[in-house]
N, C-alpha and C positions, 0 to 999 in steps of 0.2 A: 389813625389820628382821631381821637374822640373829643368832641367839643360839647360843652354844656352852656346853655343860655338860661338866665333867670332874670325875669323882668315882670312886674305885676301889670304892666300896660299891654293889653292885647295888640294894639296897633303896632307898638314897638316890636313885639315878638314876631308879628307877621312880617314886618320889614326886615328884621335880622334873618329870619328864616329864609326869605326870598334871596337875600344877599349871600347867605351861606350855601344855598343851592347853586347859585352862580359860581361861587368860589370853588365849590366841590367839582363842578363841571370843568373848571379851568385846570384843576390839578387831580386828575383821576388816579395818578400814581400814589397819592397820599392815602387813598382809601378812607376818606373822611366820613364819619357818621356824627350826627349831632342830635341832641335832645333839648327840647324846649320846656322850661318850667316857669310857672307864674307865682309859685310860692317857695320860699327858702326851705321849708320843711320837706317839700316834695323832692327837691334836689338832694337834700341830705339823705332822704330815704332811698333815692335812686342810687346814690353813691354806695350806701351800705349794701344794697342788693347786688349791684353790678360792677362795683369797683370804681376807682377814680377816673377823672377825665384828664386829658393832656392840656386842655385850655378851658378856662371858665370865663364866660362873658357875663358879668354881674352888674345889675343896676344898683347904684348906691342907695337911692331913696325908695325903699319898699316898706310897707306896713309890717308890724310885728317884728320880724327879724330883718334888719336892713342888710345891704350888700357888704358893708364892712364887718358886721357881726358874723355874717355867713362866711366870709373869707377867713376870719379868725377861727371859726369852728372847723373849717376844712383843714387849716394848717395844724390845729391842735390834734386833729384826728390822723395826721400824718400824710395828708394828700398835698402834693407839691406841684400840681399842675399850674400853668401860667394863668394868672388872673388879669383880665382886661376889664376895667371898671367903666361903666356908663354913668355919666354925671351931667347935670345941667350947669355946674359951676366947678371951678378948679379948687375951691376952698377946702375940699375934703381930702386933698393929697396927704397932708400930715396925719389926719385922723385915721387914714387907712394903713398907717405904718406897719402895724402888727400883722396885717394880712399879706405883706410882701407882694404888692401888686406889680405886674409887669408893664402895664400901660393904662392910659386913660383915654376915653373917647367922649367928646362933648355931644350932647343931644341937640338937635336931631342927628341921627347917625348918617354919615356920608359914606358912599360906596368906597371911594378911594382911601378914606381914613381907616375904615374897617379892614380893607384888603391889605393895606400897608402894615397895620398892627398884627394881622394874622401871619403875614409873610415873615415879619420879625420874630414872632413867637415860634413859628415852625422852624425857621433857620436856627434859632437859639436852641431849641430842643434837639435838633439834629446834630449841632456842634457839641453840645454838652455830652451827648451819648457817645461821641467818638473819643473823648479824652479819658484816658485810663492809665493806670500804672501797674507794673508787675511787682508783687511783694513776695520775697523769698521767706518761707517759713521753715521750720525744722523738718516738715514732712513733704512740702511741695512748694511750687510757685503759683501764686494766685493773681488773677487779673482783677483789679478793682476800678470801677468807674469813679472818677473824681466826684461826680454828682452824688454818689452814694455815701461819701465820707462826711460825717458830722464834724469830727475833729481828730487830730492825731497828736500823740504825745510821746515823749521819751520816758521810758521806765527802765531804770538800770541802764543796760547797754542795748536795749531792744526798743523798737518803735511799735506802739499800739495804735491800730487804726480802728476807730469807733464808727460803726456804720449806722445808717438810718434804720435798719431792721434790728438794731440792738446787738448784732454780732460784733465781736472784737477780733481782729486779725493781728497776730503777734509775729513780728519779723524775727529773723535770725539775729544773733548778736552783731551789732555794727562796730566797725573799727574807725569810723570817722565821726565828726561832730554831727549833731542833729540837723543843722542847717545844710551841711554838705550831703546828707543822706536823703533829703526830700526836695530836690531842685524843682521837680514838676509842680509841686504844690506852691512853692514860693513864687513861681513865675505865673501862677494862675490868680487872677484878680479876685476870685471868689474867696481866697484864703488870706487870713491875716495872722501875724504872730501874736501870741498871748504869752507874755513872759519870754523866757529864753528857750523853752523846750516844748512848745505846744503851738499847733496851727489850728485855727477855727474856720469852718466854712460859714461865711457871713450869710449866704443864701438860706441857711437852715435855722437861723436864729429867729425866735419870735419875741423874746424879751430879755433884757439885761437889767437886773436890779440888785443893788448892794454888791454882794460877792457871788451872785448866781447868774449863770447864762442858761437860758431855756431854749431848747431846740424844738423843731416842728413835731417830733414824735413824743414830746412831753418829757424827755430826759433833761435833768438839771445837772449842770456842771458847776462845781464850786471852785473858785479861784480866789486870789487875793483881791481886795477891793481896788487896788491900784490897777491890776491887770484887767479887772472887769470894767473899770472906767475907760481904760484905753480902748478896749474892744467896743464898748458902747459908743464912743466918739467916732471910731472908724466905721462902725456899722451905720450910724446915723448919717455921716458924711457920704457914705456909699449910696444910701437910700436917696438922699436929696439929689445927688448927682444923677442918679437914674431917672428921677422925676423930671429934672431939667431937660434931659435928653428925650424923654417920652412925651411930655406935654406939648 
């Protein structure tokens, strides 16, 4: 489990570092490692060199590149680790929409609040990694983690699974309706219907504008304006509900 902290305040960095040391000692089985950054550019450079983190703890108010801009940069570069924002006020919740935050913590950081947020993030990551489906293709059967699916659509009589790494998995010809063929996705709150033959992973959307849905890896999906509006409304409501539960 890799955790990154980015805060321009040295005192806050020291406090979080000490708390993370304590948290690490509590859960040795997680094999936690963490890195502390005081500038957004340094974190971005670290990610480019060493890969992404599972959890990002980002201060919202930072000079030059603030936490919200940093979160958006990470998402646009395809990094989907859980973001926990540090803020002195709750007013930034809506502003951070595009960065898809997992939680918010009010400063000064309290031990119990941080540990609870980390527990929730760790549990969420563990659960999402467990959920997967088996897709039969013409050559083999493939196991696909639901978290790796951007969207899935019906094409002819086959289902196409579009993945975060830009791969597309094509199923064998189905003899049922699209809805009957993808029950696992329909029952997962991350996915929402778009029209009658497409399912979108809400967790991987970064923007919806006009007839275009943009995902974390920069892929644009063009749909009807009506469908885009429906997805935008569902996505927004889902985000607001998460913030109510987290704040």
